[in-house]
gemmi code that builds the backbone of each chain (N, CA, C; Angstrom):
import gemmi

chains = {
    "A": [
        ("MET", (34.248, -37.910, 152.108), (35.269, -37.012, 151.575), (34.666, -35.656, 151.237)),
        ("VAL", (35.535, -34.701, 151.168), (35.118, -33.346, 150.838), (34.870, -33.240, 149.348)),
        ("ALA", (33.815, -32.564, 148.998), (33.550, -32.366, 147.574), (34.632, -31.489, 146.972)),
        ("PRO", (35.179, -31.892, 145.836), (36.207, -31.055, 145.214), (35.608, -29.752, 144.725)),
        ("VAL", (36.423, -28.735, 144.770), (35.963, -27.443, 144.259), (35.858, -27.530, 142.748)),
        ("GLU", (34.772, -27.009, 142.219), (34.592, -27.086, 140.773), (35.574, -26.167, 140.061)),
        ("ALA", (36.209, -26.705, 139.083), (37.131, -25.913, 138.281), (36.861, -26.257, 136.834)),
        ("PRO", (37.171, -25.331, 135.948), (36.944, -25.631, 134.529), (37.731, -26.879, 134.128)),
        ("VAL", (37.052, -27.767, 133.468), (37.718, -28.991, 133.039), (38.229, -28.792, 131.620)),
        ("GLU", (39.482, -29.058, 131.422), (40.041, -28.951, 130.078), (40.098, -30.343, 129.465)),
        ("ALA", (39.197, -30.578, 128.539), (39.203, -31.899, 127.905), (40.220, -31.906, 126.770)),
        ("PRO", (41.054, -32.944, 126.710), (41.999, -32.999, 125.602), (41.257, -33.214, 124.291)),
        ("ALA", (41.796, -32.674, 123.235), (41.173, -32.833, 121.928), (41.124, -34.314, 121.576)),
        ("VAL", (40.004, -34.723, 120.977), (39.852, -36.134, 120.620), (40.952, -36.534, 119.634)),
        ("GLY", (41.551, -37.663, 119.885), (42.575, -38.137, 118.969), (43.958, -37.584, 119.291)),
        ("SER", (44.005, -36.602, 120.147), (45.314, -36.041, 120.498), (45.982, -36.915, 121.548)),
        ("ASP", (47.234, -37.271, 121.322), (47.919, -38.020, 122.367), (48.929, -37.125, 123.095)),
        ("GLU", (48.802, -35.832, 122.835), (49.657, -34.903, 123.579), (49.106, -34.738, 124.982)),
        ("GLN", (49.999, -34.609, 125.913), (49.574, -34.330, 127.276), (49.045, -32.910, 127.335)),
        ("VAL", (47.932, -32.770, 127.997), (47.427, -31.416, 128.204), (48.350, -30.718, 129.202)),
        ("ALA", (48.793, -29.522, 128.846), (49.675, -28.798, 129.764), (48.937, -28.542, 131.068)),
        ("PRO", (49.542, -28.896, 132.189), (48.842, -28.684, 133.453), (48.722, -27.186, 133.742)),
        ("ASP", (47.676, -26.840, 134.475), (47.587, -25.459, 134.942), (48.804, -25.182, 135.798)),
        ("ASN", (49.113, -23.913, 135.908), (50.232, -23.583, 136.777), (50.053, -24.295, 138.104)),
        ("PRO", (51.057, -25.037, 138.531), (50.846, -25.790, 139.760), (50.680, -24.877, 140.972)),
        ("TRP", (49.880, -25.369, 141.847), (49.659, -24.660, 143.105), (50.598, -25.242, 144.148)),
        ("ILE", (51.063, -24.387, 145.040), (51.905, -24.867, 146.126), (51.171, -24.701, 147.451)),
        ("VAL", (51.451, -25.643, 148.349), (50.858, -25.605, 149.687), (51.954, -25.209, 150.670)),
        ("LEU", (51.694, -24.144, 151.401), (52.667, -23.635, 152.374), (52.191, -23.929, 153.784)),
        ("VAL", (53.122, -24.313, 154.649), (52.818, -24.386, 156.080), (53.651, -23.316, 156.776)),
        ("TRP", (52.981, -22.559, 157.629), (53.604, -21.410, 158.295), (53.945, -21.751, 159.736)),
        ("ASN", (55.025, -21.122, 160.208), (55.451, -21.348, 161.581), (54.403, -20.825, 162.566)),
        ("ASP", (54.228, -21.538, 163.647), (53.376, -21.030, 164.712), (53.983, -21.470, 166.035)),
        ("PRO", (53.695, -20.717, 167.099), (54.370, -20.990, 168.370), (53.693, -22.074, 169.208)),
        ("ILE", (52.616, -22.653, 168.706), (51.841, -23.566, 169.555), (52.075, -25.033, 169.190)),
        ("ASN", (51.972, -25.363, 167.920), (52.137, -26.767, 167.544), (53.535, -27.266, 167.889)),
        ("LEU", (53.592, -28.453, 168.471), (54.880, -29.048, 168.831), (55.621, -29.473, 167.566)),
        ("MET", (56.950, -29.342, 167.612), (57.762, -29.719, 166.449), (57.549, -31.190, 166.095)),
        ("SER", (57.470, -32.024, 167.108), (57.275, -33.453, 166.850), (55.916, -33.715, 166.204)),
        ("TYR", (54.902, -32.940, 166.623), (53.564, -33.107, 166.063), (53.553, -32.711, 164.589)),
        ("VAL", (54.186, -31.588, 164.280), (54.226, -31.120, 162.891), (54.933, -32.154, 162.005)),
        ("THR", (56.049, -32.677, 162.492), (56.775, -33.709, 161.750), (55.877, -34.919, 161.517)),
        ("PHE", (55.172, -35.319, 162.566), (54.285, -36.475, 162.440), (53.189, -36.238, 161.397)),
        ("VAL", (52.609, -35.056, 161.416), (51.520, -34.761, 160.466), (52.036, -34.822, 159.024)),
        ("PHE", (53.236, -34.304, 158.782), (53.802, -34.377, 157.427), (53.986, -35.830, 156.990)),
        ("GLN", (54.433, -36.661, 157.922), (54.601, -38.089, 157.590), (53.256, -38.737, 157.305)),
        ("LYS", (52.309, -38.454, 158.179), (51.006, -39.111, 158.063), (50.272, -38.689, 156.790)),
        ("LEU", (50.252, -37.388, 156.496), (49.443, -36.899, 155.374), (50.104, -37.113, 154.025)),
        ("PHE", (51.431, -37.017, 153.985), (52.105, -37.047, 152.691), (52.972, -38.289, 152.499)),
        ("GLY", (53.057, -39.120, 153.530), (53.868, -40.322, 153.413), (55.364, -40.042, 153.357)),
        ("TYR", (55.763, -38.852, 153.815), (57.180, -38.514, 153.774), (57.961, -39.344, 154.796)),
        ("SER", (59.238, -39.586, 154.481), (60.114, -40.253, 155.438), (60.316, -39.341, 156.647)),
        ("LEU", (60.784, -39.933, 157.725), (61.060, -39.137, 158.923), (62.066, -38.029, 158.598)),
        ("GLU", (63.063, -38.368, 157.774), (64.101, -37.387, 157.426), (63.493, -36.201, 156.676)),
        ("LYS", (62.692, -36.513, 155.649), (62.108, -35.436, 154.849), (61.127, -34.607, 155.681)),
        ("ALA", (60.305, -35.296, 156.482), (59.322, -34.591, 157.305), (60.018, -33.691, 158.321)),
        ("THR", (61.099, -34.191, 158.905), (61.845, -33.395, 159.885), (62.473, -32.176, 159.222)),
        ("SER", (63.032, -32.389, 158.026), (63.660, -31.289, 157.302), (62.640, -30.200, 156.958)),
        ("LEU", (61.444, -30.602, 156.529), (60.392, -29.624, 156.234), (59.954, -28.883, 157.498)),
        ("MET", (59.817, -29.646, 158.585), (59.415, -29.028, 159.854), (60.452, -27.982, 160.276)),
        ("LEU", (61.741, -28.307, 160.112), (62.790, -27.358, 160.502), (62.765, -26.119, 159.608)),
        ("ASP", (62.455, -26.317, 158.321), (62.300, -25.165, 157.416), (61.176, -24.251, 157.921)),
        ("VAL", (60.045, -24.868, 158.283), (58.930, -24.092, 158.808), (59.379, -23.321, 160.045)),
        ("HIS", (60.060, -24.023, 160.926), (60.457, -23.442, 162.215), (61.481, -22.322, 162.040)),
        ("GLU", (62.469, -22.562, 161.165), (63.594, -21.614, 161.059), (63.360, -20.529, 160.016)),
        ("LYS", (62.710, -20.896, 158.910), (62.508, -19.897, 157.853), (61.112, -19.288, 157.879)),
        ("GLY", (60.253, -19.807, 158.748), (58.925, -19.217, 158.879), (57.863, -19.922, 158.050)),
        ("ARG", (58.294, -20.650, 157.022), (57.328, -21.365, 156.197), (58.060, -22.356, 155.307)),
        ("ALA", (57.316, -23.310, 154.769), (57.903, -24.267, 153.832), (56.827, -24.748, 152.882)),
        ("VAL", (57.234, -25.068, 151.670), (56.323, -25.678, 150.701), (56.291, -27.176, 151.000)),
        ("VAL", (55.109, -27.681, 151.314), (55.023, -29.084, 151.698), (54.420, -29.973, 150.609)),
        ("SER", (53.726, -29.373, 149.648), (53.223, -30.169, 148.536), (52.861, -29.225, 147.398)),
        ("SER", (52.610, -29.782, 146.213), (52.206, -28.954, 145.081), (51.398, -29.807, 144.118)),
        ("GLY", (50.687, -29.141, 143.223), (49.881, -29.876, 142.253), (48.751, -29.011, 141.734)),
        ("THR", (47.700, -29.675, 141.273), (46.544, -28.938, 140.781), (45.888, -28.198, 141.936)),
        ("ARG", (45.013, -27.283, 141.579), (44.333, -26.533, 142.627), (43.497, -27.462, 143.512)),
        ("GLU", (42.830, -28.445, 142.886), (42.000, -29.371, 143.668), (42.852, -30.156, 144.664)),
        ("ARG", (44.008, -30.624, 144.171), (44.908, -31.407, 145.020), (45.415, -30.551, 146.187)),
        ("ALA", (45.836, -29.320, 145.839), (46.375, -28.428, 146.869), (45.304, -28.106, 147.909)),
        ("GLU", (44.073, -27.916, 147.425), (43.007, -27.575, 148.366), (42.709, -28.730, 149.320)),
        ("LEU", (42.784, -29.940, 148.807), (42.576, -31.097, 149.674), (43.702, -31.193, 150.711)),
        ("ASP", (44.933, -30.942, 150.274), (46.055, -30.973, 151.216), (45.902, -29.905, 152.294)),
        ("VAL", (45.502, -28.702, 151.866), (45.291, -27.620, 152.834), (44.209, -28.021, 153.832)),
        ("PHE", (43.132, -28.608, 153.305), (42.045, -29.044, 154.186), (42.552, -30.050, 155.233)),
        ("ARG", (43.327, -31.025, 154.759), (43.807, -32.044, 155.712), (44.771, -31.444, 156.731)),
        ("LEU", (45.567, -30.484, 156.314), (46.461, -29.796, 157.258), (45.639, -28.990, 158.270)),
        ("HIS", (44.581, -28.328, 157.791), (43.708, -27.587, 158.704), (43.025, -28.537, 159.682)),
        ("GLU", (42.643, -29.700, 159.170), (42.009, -30.704, 160.045), (42.951, -31.075, 161.197)),
        ("HIS", (44.255, -31.027, 160.917), (45.240, -31.368, 161.937), (45.784, -30.141, 162.663)),
        ("GLY", (45.158, -28.990, 162.454), (45.518, -27.814, 163.240), (46.773, -27.092, 162.777)),
        ("LEU", (47.233, -27.385, 161.562), (48.396, -26.658, 161.058), (47.942, -25.433, 160.270)),
        ("TRP", (48.793, -24.449, 160.278), (48.479, -23.191, 159.591), (48.972, -23.309, 158.162)),
        ("ALA", (48.085, -23.716, 157.249), (48.462, -23.967, 155.855), (47.699, -23.035, 154.930)),
        ("THR", (48.368, -22.581, 153.891), (47.728, -21.791, 152.836), (48.191, -22.318, 151.484)),
        ("MET", (47.553, -21.845, 150.411), (47.950, -22.270, 149.078), (48.000, -21.076, 148.144)),
        ("GLN", (48.845, -21.172, 147.151), (48.921, -20.107, 146.140), (49.493, -20.678, 144.864)),
        ("GLN", (49.279, -19.940, 143.776), (49.795, -20.397, 142.499), (51.284, -20.091, 142.442)),
        ("ASP", (52.050, -21.072, 141.990), (53.498, -20.894, 142.009), (53.929, -19.870, 140.965)),
    ],
    "B": [
        ("MET", (60.926, -35.004, 182.050), (60.321, -35.857, 181.040), (61.089, -37.160, 180.853)),
        ("ALA", (62.379, -37.041, 180.864), (63.203, -38.188, 180.486), (62.957, -39.402, 181.372)),
        ("PHE", (62.607, -39.152, 182.633), (62.476, -40.276, 183.542), (61.034, -40.655, 183.813)),
        ("SER", (60.094, -39.878, 183.257), (58.698, -40.251, 183.474), (58.290, -41.287, 182.432)),
        ("ARG", (57.332, -42.095, 182.783), (56.864, -43.104, 181.826), (55.900, -42.447, 180.853)),
        ("SER", (55.958, -42.897, 179.636), (55.117, -42.286, 178.616), (53.639, -42.561, 178.888)),
        ("HIS", (52.807, -41.618, 178.500), (51.362, -41.800, 178.645), (50.822, -42.844, 177.672)),
        ("PHE", (51.560, -43.096, 176.605), (51.094, -44.046, 175.590), (52.239, -44.952, 175.172)),
        ("THR", (51.951, -46.234, 175.099), (52.936, -47.149, 174.540), (52.256, -48.044, 173.531)),
        ("ARG", (52.983, -48.312, 172.464), (52.414, -49.120, 171.409), (52.590, -50.592, 171.760)),
        ("ALA", (51.493, -51.333, 171.667), (51.545, -52.764, 171.952), (51.831, -53.526, 170.660)),
        ("ARG", (52.196, -54.805, 170.825), (52.538, -55.627, 169.649), (51.396, -55.725, 168.646)),
        ("ASP", (50.162, -55.724, 169.170), (49.013, -55.884, 168.262), (48.623, -54.572, 167.574)),
        ("GLY", (49.413, -53.518, 167.790), (49.131, -52.253, 167.116), (48.242, -51.322, 167.914)),
        ("SER", (47.712, -51.805, 169.035), (46.912, -50.919, 169.884), (47.851, -50.105, 170.782)),
        ("TYR", (47.255, -49.167, 171.486), (48.051, -48.288, 172.346), (47.592, -48.406, 173.785)),
        ("LYS", (48.540, -48.675, 174.662), (48.218, -48.742, 176.078), (48.245, -47.319, 176.625)),
        ("VAL", (47.172, -46.966, 177.343), (47.029, -45.608, 177.859), (47.366, -45.589, 179.336)),
        ("ARG", (48.234, -44.685, 179.710), (48.603, -44.568, 181.119), (48.351, -43.133, 181.561)),
        ("LEU", (47.183, -42.917, 182.134), (46.799, -41.569, 182.572), (46.266, -41.644, 183.999)),
        ("THR", (46.530, -40.618, 184.780), (46.002, -40.574, 186.142), (44.505, -40.256, 186.092)),
        ("VAL", (43.846, -40.491, 187.217), (42.428, -40.158, 187.326), (42.214, -38.674, 187.023)),
        ("GLU", (43.131, -37.849, 187.510), (43.007, -36.404, 187.306), (43.169, -36.048, 185.824)),
        ("GLU", (44.127, -36.706, 185.182), (44.330, -36.422, 183.755), (43.118, -36.844, 182.942)),
        ("ARG", (42.544, -37.994, 183.277), (41.341, -38.441, 182.544), (40.169, -37.511, 182.805)),
        ("ALA", (40.066, -37.022, 184.044), (38.978, -36.085, 184.355), (39.154, -34.798, 183.555)),
        ("LEU", (40.395, -34.359, 183.462), (40.672, -33.148, 182.686), (40.277, -33.351, 181.224)),
        ("ILE", (40.728, -34.464, 180.655), (40.425, -34.735, 179.237), (38.921, -34.894, 179.039)),
        ("GLY", (38.271, -35.524, 180.024), (36.827, -35.723, 179.923), (36.034, -34.428, 179.941)),
        ("SER", (36.635, -33.395, 180.498), (35.931, -32.103, 180.572), (36.034, -31.327, 179.256)),
        ("LEU", (36.871, -31.796, 178.347), (37.167, -31.004, 177.149), (36.132, -31.106, 176.020)),
        ("PRO", (35.619, -32.318, 175.704), (34.774, -32.425, 174.507), (33.558, -31.495, 174.499)),
        ("ASP", (32.841, -31.392, 175.622), (31.654, -30.534, 175.622), (32.039, -29.072, 175.381)),
        ("GLN", (33.131, -28.663, 176.032), (33.567, -27.267, 175.857), (33.996, -27.004, 174.425)),
        ("MET", (34.718, -27.980, 173.857), (35.200, -27.802, 172.490), (34.036, -27.777, 171.501)),
        ("GLU", (33.055, -28.656, 171.733), (31.935, -28.715, 170.797), (31.167, -27.389, 170.786)),
        ("GLU", (31.026, -26.827, 171.967), (30.351, -25.529, 172.062), (31.155, -24.461, 171.316)),
        ("LEU", (32.462, -24.517, 171.509), (33.332, -23.518, 170.881), (33.319, -23.636, 169.357)),
        ("LEU", (33.244, -24.887, 168.866), (33.293, -25.113, 167.418), (32.137, -24.431, 166.696)),
        ("SER", (30.987, -24.385, 167.376), (29.818, -23.807, 166.704), (29.668, -22.322, 167.017)),
        ("SER", (30.571, -21.786, 167.800), (30.480, -20.360, 168.117), (31.271, -19.552, 167.097)),
        ("SER", (31.023, -18.260, 167.088), (31.748, -17.411, 166.153), (32.889, -16.687, 166.866)),
        ("SER", (33.239, -17.189, 168.044), (34.307, -16.557, 168.822), (35.624, -16.541, 168.056)),
        ("ASP", (36.359, -15.478, 168.218), (37.655, -15.363, 167.551), (38.677, -16.336, 168.135)),
        ("ILE", (38.351, -16.901, 169.277), (39.330, -17.740, 169.959), (39.584, -19.036, 169.178)),
        ("ASN", (38.650, -19.405, 168.290), (38.883, -20.630, 167.519), (39.477, -20.340, 166.139)),
        ("VAL", (40.072, -19.162, 165.978), (40.635, -18.769, 164.679), (41.669, -19.772, 164.171)),
        ("ARG", (42.438, -20.377, 165.094), (43.477, -21.309, 164.663), (42.907, -22.634, 164.159)),
        ("LEU", (41.633, -22.902, 164.474), (41.026, -24.149, 164.010), (40.510, -24.025, 162.580)),
        ("PHE", (40.321, -22.785, 162.134), (39.798, -22.550, 160.783), (40.620, -21.479, 160.071)),
        ("PRO", (41.869, -21.803, 159.762), (42.713, -20.776, 159.143), (42.277, -20.499, 157.710)),
        ("PRO", (42.693, -19.360, 157.159), (42.425, -19.103, 155.750), (43.251, -20.023, 154.872)),
        ("ALA", (42.699, -20.389, 153.718), (43.449, -21.204, 152.762), (44.131, -20.320, 151.723)),
        ("TYR", (43.439, -19.234, 151.357), (43.969, -18.311, 150.342), (44.207, -16.960, 151.010)),
        ("LEU", (45.436, -16.459, 150.914), (45.749, -15.200, 151.595), (45.343, -13.982, 150.780)),
        ("ASN", (45.492, -14.055, 149.460), (45.253, -12.858, 148.633), (44.250, -13.138, 147.525)),
        ("ASP", (43.238, -13.890, 147.863), (42.286, -14.294, 146.847), (40.921, -14.452, 147.521)),
        ("GLY", (40.253, -13.310, 147.662), (39.016, -13.289, 148.433), (37.941, -14.226, 147.918)),
        ("ALA", (37.809, -14.327, 146.579), (36.743, -15.150, 146.013), (36.985, -16.632, 146.327)),
        ("HIS", (38.227, -17.087, 146.079), (38.547, -18.485, 146.375), (38.463, -18.762, 147.878)),
        ("GLU", (38.868, -17.799, 148.671), (38.832, -17.988, 150.116), (37.390, -18.152, 150.601)),
        ("GLU", (36.525, -17.331, 150.062), (35.118, -17.419, 150.450), (34.550, -18.787, 150.073)),
        ("GLU", (34.935, -19.238, 148.886), (34.470, -20.535, 148.407), (35.004, -21.661, 149.297)),
        ("TYR", (36.290, -21.570, 149.649), (36.902, -22.592, 150.504), (36.179, -22.657, 151.851)),
        ("GLN", (36.003, -21.504, 152.482), (35.344, -21.502, 153.796), (33.909, -22.025, 153.676)),
        ("GLY", (33.234, -21.646, 152.587), (31.867, -22.091, 152.398), (31.762, -23.602, 152.282)),
        ("LEU", (32.741, -24.205, 151.598), (32.702, -25.651, 151.389), (33.312, -26.427, 152.551)),
        ("MET", (34.383, -25.917, 153.122), (35.211, -26.719, 154.016), (34.955, -26.512, 155.504)),
        ("ARG", (34.465, -25.338, 155.863), (34.355, -25.069, 157.295), (33.435, -26.077, 157.986)),
        ("ASP", (32.273, -26.323, 157.382), (31.353, -27.281, 157.990), (31.960, -28.671, 158.065)),
        ("GLU", (32.736, -29.032, 157.028), (33.364, -30.349, 157.037), (34.437, -30.423, 158.128)),
        ("LEU", (35.184, -29.334, 158.318), (36.174, -29.301, 159.396), (35.490, -29.446, 160.751)),
        ("ILE", (34.333, -28.824, 160.907), (33.592, -28.958, 162.165), (33.132, -30.401, 162.343)),
        ("ARG", (32.593, -30.997, 161.261), (32.123, -32.396, 161.354), (33.251, -33.331, 161.767)),
        ("ARG", (34.429, -33.175, 161.155), (35.563, -34.048, 161.494), (35.961, -33.876, 162.964)),
        ("ARG", (35.913, -32.631, 163.418), (36.322, -32.366, 164.804), (35.277, -32.916, 165.780)),
        ("VAL", (34.003, -32.748, 165.462), (32.953, -33.285, 166.332), (33.070, -34.804, 166.397)),
        ("SER", (33.406, -35.413, 165.273), (33.577, -36.867, 165.240), (34.737, -37.300, 166.135)),
        ("ALA", (35.838, -36.559, 166.100), (36.982, -36.890, 166.970), (36.611, -36.696, 168.440)),
        ("LEU", (35.809, -35.679, 168.726), (35.367, -35.459, 170.109), (34.528, -36.640, 170.596)),
        ("SER", (33.698, -37.186, 169.717), (32.882, -38.349, 170.092), (33.754, -39.544, 170.426)),
        ("VAL", (34.839, -39.710, 169.672), (35.755, -40.823, 169.949), (36.354, -40.655, 171.342)),
        ("VAL", (36.773, -39.453, 171.668), (37.363, -39.210, 172.986), (36.335, -39.475, 174.083)),
        ("ARG", (35.112, -38.992, 173.886), (34.053, -39.238, 174.882), (33.840, -40.731, 175.122)),
        ("SER", (33.776, -41.489, 174.036), (33.390, -42.899, 174.173), (34.559, -43.770, 174.617)),
        ("THR", (35.772, -43.268, 174.577), (36.927, -44.080, 174.968), (37.669, -43.465, 176.153)),
        ("LEU", (37.001, -42.582, 176.849), (37.657, -41.829, 177.915), (38.295, -42.717, 178.972)),
        ("GLU", (37.623, -43.812, 179.309), (38.133, -44.670, 180.374), (38.910, -45.871, 179.841)),
        ("ALA", (39.120, -45.905, 178.545), (39.751, -47.088, 177.940), (41.206, -47.240, 178.388)),
        ("GLU", (41.589, -48.487, 178.597), (42.985, -48.776, 178.908), (43.796, -48.899, 177.628)),
        ("ARG", (43.107, -49.282, 176.561), (43.771, -49.414, 175.261), (42.979, -48.689, 174.190)),
        ("LEU", (43.706, -48.132, 173.248), (43.071, -47.448, 172.128), (43.591, -48.045, 170.826)),
        ("THR", (42.716, -48.072, 169.823), (43.185, -48.436, 168.487), (43.996, -47.260, 167.938)),
        ("ALA", (44.710, -47.506, 166.850), (45.507, -46.436, 166.239), (44.613, -45.262, 165.835)),
        ("GLU", (43.422, -45.590, 165.304), (42.511, -44.518, 164.887), (42.000, -43.708, 166.072)),
        ("GLN", (41.670, -44.416, 167.150), (41.200, -43.714, 168.346), (42.311, -42.834, 168.915)),
        ("ARG", (43.503, -43.369, 168.901), (44.681, -42.641, 169.384), (44.884, -41.368, 168.564)),
        ("ASP", (44.684, -41.471, 167.278), (44.832, -40.329, 166.383), (43.776, -39.262, 166.708)),
        ("ALA", (42.556, -39.716, 166.986), (41.485, -38.772, 167.328), (41.815, -38.049, 168.639)),
        ("TRP", (42.302, -38.796, 169.612), (42.706, -38.174, 170.886), (43.743, -37.083, 170.639)),
        ("MET", (44.721, -37.429, 169.823), (45.820, -36.501, 169.573), (45.313, -35.212, 168.915)),
        ("ARG", (44.422, -35.363, 167.931), (43.908, -34.173, 167.247), (43.070, -33.315, 168.200)),
        ("VAL", (42.270, -33.985, 169.040), (41.440, -33.226, 169.985), (42.321, -32.463, 170.974)),
        ("LEU", (43.291, -33.152, 171.546), (44.137, -32.486, 172.546), (44.959, -31.381, 171.904)),
        ("ASN", (45.389, -31.609, 170.668), (46.141, -30.554, 169.982), (45.242, -29.348, 169.689)),
        ("ASP", (43.990, -29.622, 169.311), (43.049, -28.514, 169.076), (42.862, -27.679, 170.345)),
        ("VAL", (42.747, -28.366, 171.475), (42.576, -27.626, 172.735), (43.813, -26.771, 173.012)),
        ("ARG", (44.984, -27.329, 172.714), (46.217, -26.533, 172.871), (46.189, -25.299, 171.964)),
        ("LEU", (45.680, -25.469, 170.750), (45.615, -24.321, 169.829), (44.711, -23.223, 170.390)),
        ("VAL", (43.586, -23.644, 170.954), (42.649, -22.671, 171.518), (43.258, -22.005, 172.758)),
        ("LEU", (43.820, -22.829, 173.646), (44.418, -22.274, 174.872), (45.626, -21.400, 174.542)),
        ("GLY", (46.443, -21.860, 173.613), (47.632, -21.099, 173.224), (47.250, -19.748, 172.644)),
        ("THR", (46.142, -19.728, 171.891), (45.645, -18.466, 171.345), (45.152, -17.562, 172.479)),
        ("ALA", (44.398, -18.152, 173.416), (43.884, -17.368, 174.545), (45.031, -16.830, 175.396)),
        ("LEU", (46.085, -17.632, 175.539), (47.225, -17.222, 176.372), (48.209, -16.350, 175.605)),
        ("ASP", (47.960, -16.212, 174.292), (48.859, -15.435, 173.436), (50.291, -15.956, 173.545)),
        ("VAL", (50.413, -17.265, 173.446), (51.722, -17.906, 173.542), (52.609, -17.421, 172.400)),
        ("SER", (53.847, -17.123, 172.719), (54.782, -16.739, 171.664), (56.000, -17.653, 171.690)),
        ("GLU", (56.727, -17.610, 170.588), (57.828, -18.533, 170.374), (58.917, -18.411, 171.444)),
        ("ASP", (59.140, -17.194, 171.887), (60.338, -16.939, 172.694), (60.103, -16.998, 174.194)),
        ("GLU", (58.853, -17.077, 174.582), (58.631, -16.875, 176.010), (58.973, -18.109, 176.837)),
        ("ASP", (59.292, -17.847, 178.053), (59.506, -18.892, 179.038), (58.211, -19.693, 179.148)),
        ("PRO", (58.286, -21.015, 178.999), (57.040, -21.797, 179.048), (56.395, -21.804, 180.432)),
        ("LEU", (57.090, -21.366, 181.446), (56.517, -21.435, 182.787), (56.570, -20.101, 183.516)),
        ("PRO", (56.078, -19.026, 182.903), (56.198, -17.741, 183.594), (55.240, -17.618, 184.770)),
        ("ASP", (54.136, -18.277, 184.706), (53.152, -18.125, 185.774), (52.551, -19.483, 186.094)),
        ("GLY", (53.132, -20.119, 187.078), (52.734, -21.479, 187.417), (51.350, -21.580, 188.019)),
        ("ASP", (50.735, -20.449, 188.344), (49.425, -20.498, 188.997), (48.263, -20.347, 188.023)),
        ("ASP", (48.570, -20.015, 186.787), (47.511, -19.789, 185.821), (46.946, -21.137, 185.367)),
        ("PRO", (45.682, -21.439, 185.723), (45.125, -22.765, 185.398), (45.147, -23.077, 183.902)),
        ("GLN", (44.861, -22.078, 183.074), (44.865, -22.325, 181.624), (46.263, -22.744, 181.160)),
        ("ARG", (47.256, -22.078, 181.729), (48.626, -22.388, 181.322), (49.035, -23.782, 181.794)),
        ("ILE", (48.575, -24.152, 182.996), (48.886, -25.491, 183.507), (48.262, -26.550, 182.596)),
        ("VAL", (46.994, -26.342, 182.223), (46.328, -27.291, 181.328), (47.062, -27.353, 179.987)),
        ("TYR", (47.448, -26.186, 179.491), (48.186, -26.104, 178.215), (49.445, -26.961, 178.277)),
        ("LEU", (50.167, -26.850, 179.380), (51.423, -27.604, 179.520), (51.167, -29.102, 179.707)),
        ("ILE", (50.164, -29.447, 180.492), (49.836, -30.863, 180.701), (49.459, -31.500, 179.357)),
        ("LEU", (48.604, -30.815, 178.604), (48.177, -31.367, 177.312), (49.364, -31.469, 176.351)),
        ("GLY", (50.282, -30.507, 176.441), (51.478, -30.571, 175.600), (52.268, -31.851, 175.853)),
        ("GLY", (52.391, -32.213, 177.125), (53.109, -33.446, 177.468), (52.394, -34.681, 176.938)),
        ("ILE", (51.065, -34.670, 177.041), (50.297, -35.833, 176.576), (50.355, -35.942, 175.049)),
        ("VAL", (50.220, -34.805, 174.362), (50.307, -34.825, 172.895), (51.686, -35.310, 172.460)),
        ("GLN", (52.712, -34.831, 173.148), (54.081, -35.244, 172.818), (54.214, -36.772, 172.913)),
        ("ASP", (53.684, -37.337, 173.991), (53.760, -38.799, 174.153), (52.940, -39.511, 173.078)),
        ("ALA", (51.778, -38.927, 172.751), (50.935, -39.551, 171.723), (51.654, -39.559, 170.385)),
        ("VAL", (52.327, -38.464, 170.069), (53.059, -38.382, 168.812), (54.180, -39.409, 168.795)),
        ("GLU", (54.913, -39.477, 169.900), (56.035, -40.419, 169.934), (55.550, -41.853, 169.790)),
        ("ALA", (54.432, -42.163, 170.439), (53.898, -43.524, 170.339), (53.432, -43.811, 168.914)),
        ("LEU", (52.793, -42.814, 168.289), (52.295, -43.008, 166.933), (53.417, -43.064, 165.913)),
        ("THR", (54.433, -42.267, 166.147), (55.545, -42.228, 165.209), (56.216, -43.587, 165.108)),
        ("GLN", (56.160, -44.337, 166.212), (56.735, -45.679, 166.180), (56.040, -46.563, 165.146)),
        ("SER", (54.795, -46.166, 164.799), (54.050, -47.038, 163.884), (54.204, -46.621, 162.431)),
        ("LEU", (54.966, -45.542, 162.187), (55.169, -45.098, 160.810), (56.491, -45.629, 160.268)),
        ("PRO", (56.574, -45.772, 158.949), (57.828, -46.253, 158.371), (58.959, -45.258, 158.604)),
    ],
}
model = gemmi.Model(1)
for chain_id, residues in chains.items():
    chain = gemmi.Chain(chain_id)
    for i, (resn, *xyz) in enumerate(residues, 1):
        res = gemmi.Residue()
        res.name, res.seqid = resn, gemmi.SeqId(i, " ")
        for name, pos in zip(("N", "CA", "C"), xyz):
            atom = gemmi.Atom()
            atom.name, atom.element = name, gemmi.Element(name[0])
            atom.pos, atom.b_iso = gemmi.Position(*pos), 0.0
            res.add_atom(atom)
        chain.add_residue(res)
    model.add_chain(chain)
structure = gemmi.Structure()
structure.add_model(model)
structure.setup_entities()
């Protein structure tokens, strides 16, 4: 596996049972491109994120028609791993803070 | 397409039956060495294989490329090895099938970049261009691979 990018760790105060507020979530975007097949993009969304065929197809159509779609979100480490896996599959993915 | 037989069919045991002509296998067999050479080059033609992760954040982008680029190359070289070692196989495991698909798709990304493929263009403007013919042949094979694999997903 890929080593996670080091980020400051926020340790919850001892004895506190409050949830630590998450950092602003990061979103992962996939951008339209003229080369990847629509069926391939749909398949990659299913494979990487476990999305249903319906959800994966809907996201793929968003990418195709609107130019981009948010395909996942979470911590920076999580988003970076998702971007990496999308890059591994040849998709044009980027991430940014929401 | 509708009347041609698929290049890949999923068998009951979860493996994939491969149906490729001698010419198609020869074509695919010629790809791994070329791709491996390209992966380690600094040519702009492989830009689609290593896209930026951060668009407006130079420091994070530099860090991402520093950590991930070598790993992306390792994963791709590993998939190329799978294709090399299973080139003549009649059946592929799901994992091998996945490696084939990623390799062939990567080649399409490189060829599509070289051909400057755009969304609107006629897919067959120049039937004599060898790169374009390979691009189209690989597109058909990737399409069949996806369809065969999709059958195995929920």
